[in-house]
Structures are given as structure tokens and as C-alpha cells.
C-alpha angles and dihedrals in degrees: 000000000000122000113270120251112250118209118199122189127196116197107207141188125160096331096133095141092058111023096084091061089049093051094046092050089058099042092047091058113117095224112113102205099061131140118190129185132174112209105200123194096215103290119202098195128073093296096103092050089053092048091051090048092056094041089064097037124110090230092065097056107169094320098086129073135153140190130192132198143101117312138170097256141287099314092048091051092051094047089049092050093051091049090056096047117057100202120149093222119048137195138155129219119196117231095257099042127084139206123241115242112276094012098128094046090051092050095047090049091050092051090049092051094043108043090170092065116098098176130025126192133179142183125293138194127227112233130186131235091281093049095253119143116260103172144312114278094261096191096068113107140158114289122279117157093206092055091045090058102035105029117024150328094255097173114103100220100219089053094056126100130173143179117266092234089061094048091050094043092059095043099253124260122344104243092199091071123088105184107013108045090117096047090047090052092051092048097049091043092049090064092064109015143071114244123200131193118218108197096217133101105257103165149013118236111207109218115209123171089224093058120115089251092053096046103033095093118161093348090060092049091051089054090049089053092049091052098048091049088061088066100043106275116139095218144325116347114253099258092046088053087059088056087055089052090053092051092050092048092049089052091047092051092048092049093048091053089053091050094250093134098162092053090044089054091050091053091048090051090051089053091053092048091050090060101035093051090063122059088191091057090049092050092047090060088067093056121094090215091063093055091046089055091048091049090050090052091054091051091049094052092047093052094043091055088067095049124100115253117263127206128226101018112196105181132138122236117260123171121275115153 
């Protein structure tokens, strides 16, 4: 049996400072049957010059293509890219993330050895704007559908790969979603597919404070709640509730410093309610993993504060308390 063709899509918009590292990490993979396309939303920075450079480079061979023009957002760009590249195994890599060496070969080999697997995900590292390691993605864990729905999105998106038949069976990505198109895909796929965890670092997730994850705030959490309710959850998953607690406490601290003590007390009370209303959130506070995730989030924010601003972030959501 021949090796399956792997199609990788990069949705892109004004990520000139980072996209070259993304492209190189794909083209330097040692897997022979690779298709790679960048679907650009009409960038106005140096992105197009970089795409043209790699289109004509010897390193690209016939594996690399790109298109540029208006689209309807990140999910639309990814759906379009997959429709134009007929690989059997699919994955997408945002235009500031990178693959680890040998990642695609490892994934293709895993799929070949485990024909029952429909989706495979691995570990990932957080990196900063310069590409330096910050920390391992602490939220990744072996698959459990109940925990995926009721506790956390523990799949690190750039380290996820799936069979085309699964992607098409569930209707692809929901283009109406801004932050949670990846989480929604995992949840609807989990109802009909076999997930497998490959305990190996497959990708690097670049954490920037200006990313959609970093700036989504309460709007992002409301979208998370809307999505999980589609699949039977009664409200926010436990770890996302802890993010709500953090937002309330930040507001309480800011109000207290401004002398708005009544409003600060109200925010603190809302933080307490957010935890006490969820037995799962309470139980999670007694798990070492939860505190490791929270610590990682603090490190990420500290490092991101020293990074230069980036335009046009197109990143999924992930959990960082």
C-alpha cells in the first residue's frame, strides 16, 4: 500500500513577520507525499513577496501553492484549501505556528499502523514571537470525550491531523464561528469518530498577546458556551469557567485600584459564583494539572507582553487560564 497523500493548509492574513518560518517548517518535512497550500486573505504586508519567493524556490518543488484574495475568515480559508487539495490526511497550520521536524512522517506512519483512527493529535510547545520555547502545552491529555465536552479543549490545534472522510462527513469547519471553529470540529467529530493521542511533540504554537485567543475575553467564552451546548453540555466547561473567574478577578482588582469598591465586590462575587455553580470546576481546583495549566498561562502572558504587536491574527482558541 502506498503512503497516503497529506494536505496541509495555512490560512494567512498579514503575518509577514512569521509566515516564512511556518512555510519552511512544512517544506522541510521529510515526508514525500505532501501537498501544501497557503490560502491568503489579501495581505497587504510582506506576505505576498514571501509566498512568491517560495513558489519559485527549489525547496518547494511541486508541493507548494498559494492563492490570495478576499475570503470570509479563517474557517472559510481552511475549507477552501482542503477543497482544492485532495489529500487523504488533512491538517492546518496557522501562519505563525510551525511543525516539529519529522511530524508529518510520524503522523502518516501512525495512521498506517492504526487504520481504525480517524483523528490523531499530539503534543505541542508554546513558542514566543522570536520562536524561542516558552513551555510545553500543558493542557494536552489522552482522549476522553466526556472531558473534551465538560472540562476543556485539550487538543492543541496545530498538532491535530484527520482523515478527509471524517472532515467531509461532519461538514467541515463552521464558518460562522470566530474563536471556536476548531473546538466545534473536535466535538462534532468525537460523536462519530475514533480519536488517538500520539505522545510526541508535533508542532509549535506561537503565543502572541494580540492573537484571537489572547484578546477574545468574555466574547470568546460566550462563543465557547454556545458551541458546547450544541453537544449536550449545560454550560461552560470547567476549565473555561476558571477563565471566567480570572476575568472577573481582573475587573475586581482594576475597580478596587480606582476606588470603585462596590463594583469590585460585585466582580469578586461573580467570580465566586462562576466556580461554586460548577462541581466540575470545584473538583478541577484539586488537580495538579489545573494549576500547571494556570501557571503556564501566566508565563505566556508575561512573555507575550514583551513581544511586538502583530496585525491580522488568525488563530483558534485553545485553553489558557
